C-alpha positions in Angstrom: 86.7 63.9 83.5 86.9 62.8 87.1 89.3 60.1 86.3 91.5 62.6 84.4 91.4 65.0 87.4 92.2 62.2 89.8 95.2 61.2 87.6 96.5 64.8 87.7 96.0 65.3 91.4 97.4 61.9 92.3 100.9 63.2 91.6 100.7 65.5 94.7 101.5 63.8 98.0 100.0 64.2 101.4 100.9 67.6 102.8 100.2 69.3 99.5 98.5 72.6 100.0 95.5 73.4 97.7 94.1 77.0 97.3 91.1 78.0 95.4 89.1 81.2 94.7 85.8 79.3 95.4 84.3 79.6 98.9 85.1 76.0 100.0 86.0 75.3 103.6 88.5 73.0 105.3 91.7 71.4 104.2 90.1 68.6 102.3 86.7 69.9 101.1 84.2 67.5 99.6 83.4 69.2 96.3 80.1 67.3 96.0 79.0 68.3 99.4 80.0 72.0 99.2 78.7 73.7 96.2 80.0 76.9 94.8 78.8 79.5 97.3 80.9 82.4 96.2 84.1 83.1 94.2 86.6 85.9 93.7 87.0 86.3 90.0 90.4 86.9 88.7 89.2 87.8 85.2 86.4 89.6 83.4 84.6 86.3 82.7 81.3 85.4 84.5 82.9 82.5 86.3 86.5 81.6 86.6 87.2 78.8 89.1 90.5 77.2 89.8 92.9 75.4 92.1 96.5 76.4 92.9 98.3 73.3 94.2 101.6 73.7 96.0 104.1 71.3 97.6 107.9 71.4 98.2 108.7 70.3 94.6 106.2 72.0 92.3 103.3 74.4 91.8 100.3 73.6 89.5 97.5 75.8 88.4 94.2 74.3 87.2 91.7 76.8 85.9 88.4 77.0 84.1 86.8 80.0 82.5 83.2 80.3 81.5 82.9 83.0 78.8 79.4 84.1 78.3 
């Protein structure tokens, strides 16, 4: 899955802005070093975590919903 994620994110050049509803800090957070501390859910699911990736040419949304 990491290789697949890297393939998807590789299409976004330097200068791309990445937003998330997870409490990560910094412009380039290390997702292994910074665990999920808090999140702002956008749905009624227990955990919905995602990235919104924006550059001058496109916007992408990557989301995961944990329905329990």
